[in-house]
ZAMIZA-394511 format. One record per residue (C-alpha): residue in three letters; y negated, z, x; residue number from 1. Coordinates in steps of 0.001 Angstrom, whole numbers. Example, Ala and Ser with C-alpha at 12.3 -4.5 7.8 and 13.67 -1.06 7.14 Angstrom:
BEGIN
+---------+---------+---------+---------+-----+
| residuo |      c2 |      c3 |      c1 | num |
+---------+---------+---------+---------+-----+
|     ALA |    4500 |    7800 |   12300 |   1 |
|     SER |    1060 |    7140 |   13670 |   2 |
+---------+---------+---------+---------+-----+
! end
This chain:
BEGIN
+---------+---------+---------+---------+-----+
| residuo |      c2 |      c3 |      c1 | num |
+---------+---------+---------+---------+-----+
|     MET |   13414 |   17550 |     312 |   1 |
|     GLN |   11656 |   15379 |    2841 |   2 |
|     VAL |    8051 |   16496 |    3429 |   3 |
|     GLN |    5493 |   14192 |    5014 |   4 |
|     ILE |    1892 |   15132 |    5774 |   5 |
|     LEU |    -806 |   12475 |    6076 |   6 |
|     TYR |   -4182 |   13337 |    7596 |   7 |
|     GLY |   -6880 |   11089 |    6188 |   8 |
|     SER |   -9161 |   11441 |    9201 |   9 |
|     SER |   -6514 |    9898 |   11469 |  10 |
|     ILE |   -5881 |    6835 |    9273 |  11 |
|     THR |   -8451 |    4186 |   10078 |  12 |
|     SER |   -6993 |     964 |    8663 |  13 |
|     LYS |   -4786 |    -155 |    5818 |  14 |
|     GLU |   -2400 |   -1693 |    8345 |  15 |
|     GLN |   -2036 |    1670 |   10078 |  16 |
|     LEU |   -1499 |    3381 |    6705 |  17 |
|     HIS |    1329 |    1045 |    5749 |  18 |
|     GLU |    2979 |    1218 |    9182 |  19 |
|     LEU |    2897 |    5013 |    9044 |  20 |
|     LEU |    4393 |    5156 |    5552 |  21 |
|     ALA |    7053 |    2544 |    6334 |  22 |
|     GLU |    8141 |    4468 |    9420 |  23 |
|     ARG |    8088 |    7967 |    7977 |  24 |
|     LEU |    9729 |    7065 |    4668 |  25 |
|     ALA |   12200 |    4589 |    6186 |  26 |
|     PHE |   11175 |    1718 |    3938 |  27 |
|     PRO |   13366 |   -1387 |    4106 |  28 |
|     SER |   12531 |   -4118 |    6614 |  29 |
|     TYR |   11265 |   -6369 |    3819 |  30 |
|     TYR |    8524 |   -3877 |    2841 |  31 |
|     GLY |    5445 |   -5991 |    2183 |  32 |
|     HIS |    2804 |   -3630 |    3644 |  33 |
|     ASN |     579 |   -3775 |     552 |  34 |
|     LEU |     -71 |   -1542 |   -2448 |  35 |
|     ASP |    2284 |   -3400 |   -4794 |  36 |
|     ALA |    5141 |   -3094 |   -2307 |  37 |
|     LEU |    4265 |     561 |   -1752 |  38 |
|     HIS |    4476 |    1258 |   -5473 |  39 |
|     ASP |    7842 |    -508 |   -5647 |  40 |
|     CYS |    9299 |    1481 |   -2738 |  41 |
|     LEU |    7952 |    4829 |   -3941 |  42 |
|     SER |    9145 |    4213 |   -7486 |  43 |
|     GLU |   12647 |    3492 |   -6171 |  44 |
|     LEU |   13034 |    6558 |   -3933 |  45 |
|     SER |   16471 |    8066 |   -4411 |  46 |
|     GLN |   15890 |   11256 |   -2414 |  47 |
|     PRO |   13196 |   13898 |   -3077 |  48 |
|     VAL |    9993 |   13335 |   -1119 |  49 |
|     GLN |    6813 |   15369 |   -1029 |  50 |
|     LEU |    3731 |   13629 |     339 |  51 |
|     ILE |     944 |   15997 |    1316 |  52 |
|     ILE |   -2402 |   14268 |    1652 |  53 |
|     CYS |   -4888 |   16225 |    3749 |  54 |
|     GLU |   -8514 |   15142 |    4089 |  55 |
|     LYS |   -8400 |   12655 |    1219 |  56 |
|     ASP |  -12192 |   12305 |    1367 |  57 |
|     ALA |  -11904 |   11193 |    4999 |  58 |
|     LEU |   -9146 |    8760 |    4016 |  59 |
|     CYS |  -11396 |    7196 |    1377 |  60 |
|     ALA |  -14330 |    7121 |    3803 |  61 |
|     ASN |  -12197 |    5351 |    6433 |  62 |
|     LEU |  -10540 |    2875 |    4058 |  63 |
|     GLY |  -13247 |    2481 |    1429 |  64 |
|     ASP |  -12102 |    1193 |   -1942 |  65 |
|     TYR |   -8609 |     626 |    -532 |  66 |
|     GLY |   -8249 |    4365 |      42 |  67 |
|     SER |   -9056 |    5106 |   -3591 |  68 |
|     LYS |   -6594 |    2459 |   -4753 |  69 |
|     PHE |   -3952 |    3918 |   -2451 |  70 |
|     LEU |   -4365 |    7351 |   -4052 |  71 |
|     LEU |   -4012 |    5796 |   -7517 |  72 |
|     VAL |    -808 |    4055 |   -6456 |  73 |
|     LEU |     575 |    7367 |   -5194 |  74 |
|     GLN |    -118 |    9035 |   -8530 |  75 |
|     ASP |    1267 |    6130 |  -10564 |  76 |
|     SER |    4424 |    6146 |   -8445 |  77 |
|     ALA |    4845 |    9913 |   -8834 |  78 |
|     ASP |    4413 |    9555 |  -12594 |  79 |
|     GLU |    7276 |    7031 |  -12622 |  80 |
|     ASN |    9614 |    8763 |  -10179 |  81 |
|     GLU |   10289 |   12462 |  -10569 |  82 |
|     LEU |   11655 |   12589 |   -7008 |  83 |
|     LEU |    8165 |   11937 |   -5605 |  84 |
|     GLN |    5681 |   14794 |   -5426 |  85 |
|     ILE |    2091 |   14336 |   -4306 |  86 |
|     GLU |      -7 |   17259 |   -3120 |  87 |
|     TYR |   -3629 |   17218 |   -1980 |  88 |
|     ARG |   -5013 |   19749 |     495 |  89 |
+---------+---------+---------+---------+-----+
! end
């Protein structure tokens, strides 16, 4: 299982968030760098992935409403794809 840890305090923009996810999860080159595209890619994962989100309060503070929406997309994607596990620390 691939394990990726995201630290909310180090993510300061939605662009940075999407670049980080695209790189670490090897999203296809056509990844749209938005929440809809993120949901699509996470829902279609074919290998097990565990995303560990540390400092989610800092993430939401840095990204505002976008951070909260991001967390909802993660949960929705995990609900649809049993290969995706989300953990909060």
